[in-house]
DRENVO-503107 format. One record per residue (C-alpha): residue number from 1; residue in three letters; x, y, z. Coordinates in steps of 0.5 Angstrom, whole numbers. Example, Ala and Ser with C-alpha at 12.3 -4.5 7.8 and 13.67 -1.06 7.14 Angstrom:
<sites>
    nr   rest       X       Y       Z
     1    ALA      25      -9      16
     2    SER      27      -2      14
</sites>
This chain:
<sites>
    nr   rest       X       Y       Z
     1    MET     261     110     120
     2    ARG     262     105     124
     3    ILE     269     102     126
     4    LEU     271      95     129
     5    GLN     278      95     131
     6    LEU     282      88     132
     7    GLY     288      88     136
     8    PRO     292      88     143
     9    TYR     288      93     148
    10    PRO     291      95     154
    11    PRO     293      92     159
    12    PRO     298      91     158
    13    HIS     301      97     155
    14    GLY     305      98     149
    15    GLY     306     101     142
    16    VAL     301      98     139
    17    GLN     296      99     144
    18    THR     297     106     145
    19    ASN     296     107     137
    20    LEU     289     103     138
    21    VAL     287     107     144
    22    ALA     289     113     141
    23    ILE     285     112     134
    24    ARG     279     110     138
    25    ARG     279     116     143
    26    PHE     280     120     136
    27    LEU     274     117     133
    28    LEU     269     117     139
    29    ASP     271     125     140
    30    ARG     268     126     133
    31    GLY     262     122     134
    32    ILE     264     116     130
    33    ALA     262     109     133
    34    CYS     268     105     135
    35    ALA     268      98     138
    36    VAL     274      94     140
    37    ILE     276      86     140
    38    ASN     282      84     144
    39    ILE     286      79     140
    40    THR     291      77     146
    41    ARG     291      72     151
    42    HIS     290      78     157
    43    ARG     282      78     159
    44    LYS     278      82     162
    45    ALA     270      83     163
    46    ASP     267      86     156
    47    GLN     265      93     157
    48    ASP     264     100     154
    49    GLU     264      96     147
    50    VAL     271      93     148
    51    TYR     270      85     148
    52    TYR     275      80     150
    53    PRO     273      73     147
    54    ALA     276      67     150
    55    SER     276      63     144
    56    ALA     277      63     136
    57    LEU     269      61     136
    58    GLN     267      67     141
    59    LEU     271      72     136
    60    ILE     268      69     130
    61    VAL     261      70     133
    62    LEU     263      77     135
    63    LEU     265      79     128
    64    LEU     258      76     125
    65    ARG     254      79     131
    66    LEU     257      86     131
    67    ARG     255      92     127
    68    TYR     260      96     123
    69    ASP     262      98     116
    70    ILE     270      97     117
    71    ILE     274      92     120
    72    HIS     281      95     122
    73    LEU     286      89     124
    74    HIS     292      91     128
    75    VAL     298      87     128
    76    GLY     305      88     132
    77    GLY     311      83     132
    78    ILE     311      78     127
    79    LEU     306      75     122
    80    SER     304      69     125
    81    GLN     299      63     122
    82    ARG     294      65     127
    83    VAL     294      72     125
    84    LEU     294      71     118
    85    ARG     288      66     119
    86    LEU     284      71     123
    87    GLY     286      76     117
    88    LEU     283      71     112
    89    VAL     277      71     116
    90    CYS     276      78     116
    91    THR     277      79     109
    92    MET     271      74     107
    93    LEU     266      77     111
    94    PRO     261      80     106
    95    GLY     259      87     106
    96    ARG     265      90     110
    97    LYS     271      94     108
    98    THR     278      92     111
    99    VAL     284      95     114
   100    PHE     291      92     116
   101    THR     296      96     120
   102    PHE     303      92     121
   103    HIS     306      95     127
   104    SER     313      91     126
   105    GLY     319      91     130
   106    GLY     323      90     125
   107    TYR     320      83     122
   108    PRO     322      85     115
   109    SER     329      84     116
   110    MET     328      78     121
   111    PRO     329      71     117
   112    ALA     322      69     117
   113    GLY     321      76     114
   114    ARG     326      75     109
   115    PHE     324      69     106
   116    THR     316      71     106
   117    GLY     314      72      99
   118    ALA     309      74      94
   119    ASN     306      67      94
   120    SER     306      66     101
   121    LEU     300      65     106
   122    ALA     302      72     108
   123    GLY     302      75     101
   124    VAL     295      72      99
   125    VAL     292      74     105
   126    LEU     294      81     105
   127    ARG     293      83      98
   128    ARG     285      81     100
   129    PHE     285      87     105
   130    ASP     282      94     102
   131    ARG     288      98     105
   132    VAL     294      96     108
   133    ILE     298     101     113
   134    GLY     305     101     114
   135    VAL     308     105     120
   136    ASN     315     105     117
   137    GLN     319     105     110
   138    GLU     322      98     111
   139    ILE     315      95     112
   140    MET     312      99     106
   141    ASP     318      96     102
   142    PHE     316      89     105
   143    PHE     309      90     103
   144    GLN     311      92      96
   145    LYS     315      85      96
   146    LEU     309      81      97
   147    HIS     306      85      91
   148    ILE     300      89      94
   149    SER     297      94      90
   150    ARG     300     101      91
   151    ASP     294     104      91
   152    ARG     292     100      97
   153    LEU     298     102     101
   154    ARG     299     107     106
   155    LEU     305     110     110
   156    ILE     302     112     117
   157    LEU     307     113     123
   158    PRO     304     111     129
   159    HIS     301     116     134
   160    ALA     305     117     140
   161    PHE     302     123     144
   162    LEU     296     122     148
   163    ASP     293     128     151
   164    GLU     295     126     158
   165    ASN     298     130     164
   166    VAL     305     128     165
   167    SER     307     133     170
   168    GLY     305     133     177
   169    GLY     302     128     182
   170    LEU     305     122     185
   171    LEU     307     115     181
   172    PRO     304     109     184
   173    GLU     308     105     189
   174    PRO     314     103     190
   175    LEU     315     106     183
   176    GLU     315     113     186
   177    THR     319     112     192
   178    PHE     324     108     188
   179    MET     325     114     183
   180    ALA     325     119     189
   181    GLN     331     115     192
   182    HIS     335     114     186
   183    ARG     339     119     182
   184    PRO     340     118     176
   185    VAL     335     114     174
   186    PHE     335     110     168
   187    ILE     329     107     165
   188    SER     326     102     160
   189    ALA     319     101     157
   190    GLY     317      95     153
   191    GLN     315      88     153
   192    LEU     320      83     157
   193    GLU     322      79     151
   194    PRO     328      77     148
   195    GLU     329      82     143
   196    TYR     330      88     148
   197    ASP     336      85     150
   198    LEU     334      87     157
   199    PRO     340      83     161
   200    LEU     345      88     157
   201    GLN     342      94     161
   202    ILE     342      90     168
   203    ARG     349      88     167
   204    VAL     352      95     164
   205    PHE     348      98     170
   206    GLY     352      95     175
   207    SER     358      98     172
   208    MET     355     105     172
   209    ARG     354     104     179
   210    GLU     361     105     181
   211    LYS     361     112     178
   212    PHE     354     113     180
   213    PRO     353     110     187
   214    GLN     346     113     187
   215    ALA     343     111     181
   216    GLY     337     106     179
   217    LEU     334     102     174
   218    VAL     327     102     172
   219    MET     324      97     168
   220    LEU     317      97     166
   221    GLY     313      92     162
   222    GLN     311      85     162
   223    GLY     313      79     158
   224    THR     315      72     158
   225    LEU     322      73     161
   226    GLU     320      76     167
   227    ARG     322      70     172
   228    GLN     328      70     168
   229    LEU     330      77     169
   230    ARG     328      77     176
   231    GLY     333      72     178
   232    LEU     338      75     174
   233    ILE     337      82     178
   234    GLN     337      78     185
   235    SER     343      75     183
   236    GLN     347      82     183
   237    ASP     349      85     189
   238    TYR     346      92     187
   239    ALA     339      88     186
   240    GLU     335      93     191
   241    HIS     337      99     186
   242    VAL     333      95     180
   243    LEU     326      96     180
   244    LEU     322      91     175
   245    TYR     316      94     176
   246    GLY     311      91     171
   247    ASP     306      94     167
   248    ILE     303     101     168
   249    ALA     298     105     165
   250    HIS     300     110     160
   251    ALA     300     116     163
   252    TYR     304     114     169
   253    ALA     309     111     164
   254    MET     310     118     161
   255    GLN     310     121     168
   256    ALA     316     116     170
   257    ILE     320     117     163
   258    ALA     319     125     164
   259    ARG     322     124     170
   260    ALA     328     119     168
   261    SER     335     122     167
   262    ILE     336     117     161
   263    MET     331     112     157
   264    LEU     334     106     154
   265    ARG     332     102     148
   266    THR     337      96     147
   267    THR     334      91     142
   268    LEU     336      86     138
   269    TYR     331      88     132
   270    ASP     326      93     133
   271    GLY     322      98     129
   272    ASP     320     105     130
   273    ALA     319     105     137
   274    VAL     313     109     140
   275    SER     316     110     146
   276    VAL     323     113     143
   277    ARG     319     118     140
   278    GLU     315     119     147
   279    ALA     321     120     151
   280    LEU     324     125     146
   281    HIS     318     129     146
   282    LEU     318     129     153
   283    GLY     325     132     153
   284    THR     328     125     156
   285    PRO     335     123     153
   286    VAL     334     116     149
   287    ILE     340     111     148
   288    ALA     338     106     143
   289    THR     340     101     139
   290    ASP     341     103     131
   291    ASN     336     100     127
   292    GLY     337     105     121
   293    MET     330     108     123
   294    ARG     331     112     129
   295    PRO     328     119     130
   296    GLU     333     125     130
   297    GLY     336     126     137
   298    VAL     337     119     139
   299    HIS     344     117     142
   300    LEU     345     111     137
   301    ILE     349     105     139
   302    PRO     351      98     136
   303    LYS     347      92     138
   304    GLU     350      87     144
   305    ASN     355      92     145
   306    PRO     356      93     153
   307    GLY     362      98     152
   308    ALA     358     102     147
   309    LEU     352     103     152
   310    LYS     356     105     158
   311    GLN     360     110     154
   312    ALA     353     113     151
   313    MET     350     113     158
   314    GLU     356     117     161
   315    GLN     357     122     156
   316    VAL     349     123     156
   317    LEU     350     124     164
   318    SER     356     129     163
   319    SER     352     133     158
   320    GLN     346     138     160
   321    ARG     339     136     159
   322    GLU     336     140     154
   323    VAL     330     144     156
   324    ARG     323     142     152
   325    PRO     317     145     152
   326    ASP     311     142     154
   327    PRO     308     136     150
   328    ILE     303     138     144
   329    CYS     298     133     142
   330    ASP     300     132     135
   331    GLU     294     128     131
   332    SER     296     128     124
   333    ASN     297     121     124
   334    LEU     290     120     127
   335    GLU     287     124     122
   336    ALA     291     120     116
   337    VAL     287     114     119
   338    LEU     281     117     119
   339    ARG     282     119     111
   340    VAL     283     112     110
   341    TYR     276     110     113
   342    GLN     273     116     109
   343    GLU     276     113     103
   344    LEU     273     106     104
   345    ILE     266     109     106
   346    ASN     266     113      99
   347    THR     268     107      95
   348    LYS     262     103      97
</sites>
């Protein structure tokens, strides 16, 4: 069995990247060949069967040249025309089985998702895949709206917990010094994009410093709003206490989250965020916008509500932090993905 995964490969690090890397590591550990084609704008040199095509033509050449039995396309966020055209190409390649996983941040409830029907390009393309995987029930309902056959659908939660050491050792600078000099530390980990409502965190953090003058805010990730957010931070009189760090390796991100007092996940729309489950698994309290699919234990707030966010932050800090055991790597979802591959190989 030879697997080819298409999707975002770190860096930068995010939920989809974490899932893709976990699947690849899981397969390689079992002697199953697994190559990756990165389909984002981030480029590196090709190495260790991870490829970074610079154009659509180079990507197609790789699809035709590489040897594999199953192609697995990972998509996060939205179903763009570019992604759908790529999906169509994948399903037209002879002699290959195809799998599609939609790691959506709430796309089915967005206007574009609500108006996407069975006769749309998305419906036509996704029905061509041999297996279609959703990471939450909202996505599964969306797939059924597109008239994808039930026997092709699989609900598999995203993998969140890599077997990485998240205790001990120093973080990269200036993150290590920043976290050592601030208490409490609030942290967010995700893309610097409009849907994560990051200006809300910055402004509410300012009011929190009136009661907690040693507090610090760490924001991990990259995105289109980086310049705008840096400008907003610099305009505040507490700018030195907000660290917009940028992208960071997954193991370091987990270590920082484990050391933080609270993780923040404020969103305008969102799916079942991997980082939320990771934080809970590490024993770090999470305050997140209520999107109807948060796991048990998350402190929920309405979206775009600074008062509710501040109140939740104060309440969490006033309560004793739960002590949890060391993280255990749960691979049940990776095993479920492998079973999908085995089904397809056995139906050849």
